C-alpha positions, 0 to 999 in steps of 0.5 A: 441534537447533536451529530455524530459519527458511527466510531463515537456512538460508545461516547453516547450511550443514553443519549439522543443524537443524529447520524447522517450517512447512507444506506447499506442494506435494510431488513424487516417487516410490515411493523419494524425495520432494521437500516444498517446506516454507514456513514464512512466511519461505521455502520450503525442499525437503526431501528425503525417501529411503525408504532414509534414513527407514524405510518408515513415516515415509517413508509418512507424509511421502508420504501428506501434503497441501498445506498440513498443517503439520510439522516437518522435521529434517536436514541442511542443503545450498547447491544452487544448483538448489533453491528459495532456493539451499538443501535439507535432506536429512531425518533425521526428518518429524514431522506437526503437523496434517492438512489434509484437502480443502485448498480453494485447489489450483494450479489456477484460481480466481474473484475472489469465491472467493479473497476468500471465503477470503482467510484462506487466499489469504494462504498463496499465493505470490503473496499472499505476495510482495505483503504481503513488499513492502507491509512494506518500503514501510511500513518504507522510509516510516518510516525515511525520516521517522525519518531526517529528524527527523519524529515519528510522531504518531497521530491519532484515529479517531473524529472529531466533523468531516469533513476532505474533506466529509461525502458519504462518512462513515461515521457510528457511534454515541458513547455518546449522541451520533454520531461519524464514522470518520476520514476522514485524519488531517491536521487533527490532523496540523496541530496536531502539526506547531504543536507540534513543526514536522514530523510524521508520520501513519501508521493506517487511513482510512475512505470511504463512497464508493460506489465499485466500481472496483478503485482505491479500498476503504472502509478503507485506509491512509495516511501523511502528513506536516505540515511547519510553514514548507513551501511547495509547491515543498518539499513536492512535493520530500518526496514525491519524495524519499519516493517514490524512496526506498521504490521504491529501496529495495524494488528493494534488498530484495524483488528475489525477491518482486518476482520471484515476482509477475512484475513488470516491474522494468525499469519501476521501474528506469526511474523517475528525478527530477525527476518532471514538474511540470504545471499543471492549464491544461497537463494540461487541454489535453493531455485536451481535445487527446486527447479530440478525436483520440479522440471514441469512447474511453469516460472520454475527453472532459474539460471545462477546470474538472473533476476528473481521472477514471480514464482522464485519469490514465492519458492524462497517464501513458502517455508517462512512466516516472515519476511526474507532479506536478500542481498548482494545481487549480481550487478548486471541488472541492478541499478547504476547507483548500487555500490559494489561490494569490494570483497565480490565487485561484481555484487552490489551491497544491496537487498530486496525484503521479499514478503510470505504468501506470495507477497512478492517484493516489499522493499528494494535498498542499497548503499549507494555509490559515493565514489565520484569516479566510480558514479561516472563510470556506472553512469556510462557503462549504463548508457545514460546521458551525463548532462542530467546527472551533473547535480547529482554528481555534485554529492559525490564533488562536495563532502561525499559520504557513504549513504544507504536507502531503500524504497517501500511500495505501499500497494504490496505492502498493503496488498500483503497485510490486507491479504487482498489478491491485486494491487488493483484493490489497493489504491482507489483508484488504480492504473494499469496498463490497459486502465485509467478510467475512473 
């Protein structure tokens, strides 16, 4: 008898097949049991009748508990009323592995308990759906860039220098010296762009930022394209095109998962291009005006010249269905590698893409400083050691060109599209300031 996956049952209607998986839940009476069996690709209802299987097998099935492993062999029937549109009329049921006192039941559990049991929580329907959405986003990102001729460029996790500054680095012992866990693949990505023209990096990054908010993880995945001869407008257009591609792909391929998550799909369908482009000065005016009208609101006060907080990002996007792009931030709180605007030397040619529905910053990008002398000055201004950046300065010594790129936070994108409240649900095993297990 052929073993098949639940997601492929539509191709086997009327056939006898074997499903191997785990018991999600069961119900019924002393003559008929309905076993919902999950195998990772979906859930199928299996009908177990005492008259068909005999009392011994029926009682075995009736006694099965949540998350025990089992095999069911039987005939596939099409039934629109059944989960997934198909069911299996069982001819044989086999217990593979027992599951006694499974800790996660249908009742409500606290966040700490669920995170302590994250290795089991992953099996639940909503967590399963979140990670399927995550998978689709990753797949869409790769397809988007691969189809545009970009090269996947892998960058090291151990680095001798900081990208964004040294205050939130994880320092580790590296033989007889010290190294840092990578904050970003960007600097190495720039080397890739000088060699291949257009590349993207995709991998884990690490930030030792002491933050406990729902928008922060200490280990997260970031995708970073880097393109030679690209300006700020082109950089923002690339980010917009990619975001729409991802969104349309998830809406096409993962609608059942979004429905399982009770996501308001109409809000995702309302996202349209072009995304609004807003100068920092205009955004600052909006925030200052809002703060004056809501003097007692926590997180709302704002001073022109400072960076945005989480509440400020929410205020800026509350009347927009689509992400917005804020440009020309003050240089004093931006990274050393960002190129200054010739018309506003105190501003950088960069942007933050802020998502709607309180999604926060999804993408940060900029034109990179391509002038050797100016880059040396920036490194000194940021009080960074020169020696670790000598290789990076070589990119300006030998055939420097204008170039730009951005970084997309994968978990923040998953959080937005899947409609989750916290990043900890958007990665299989979250690492946070106060949590490093399981």
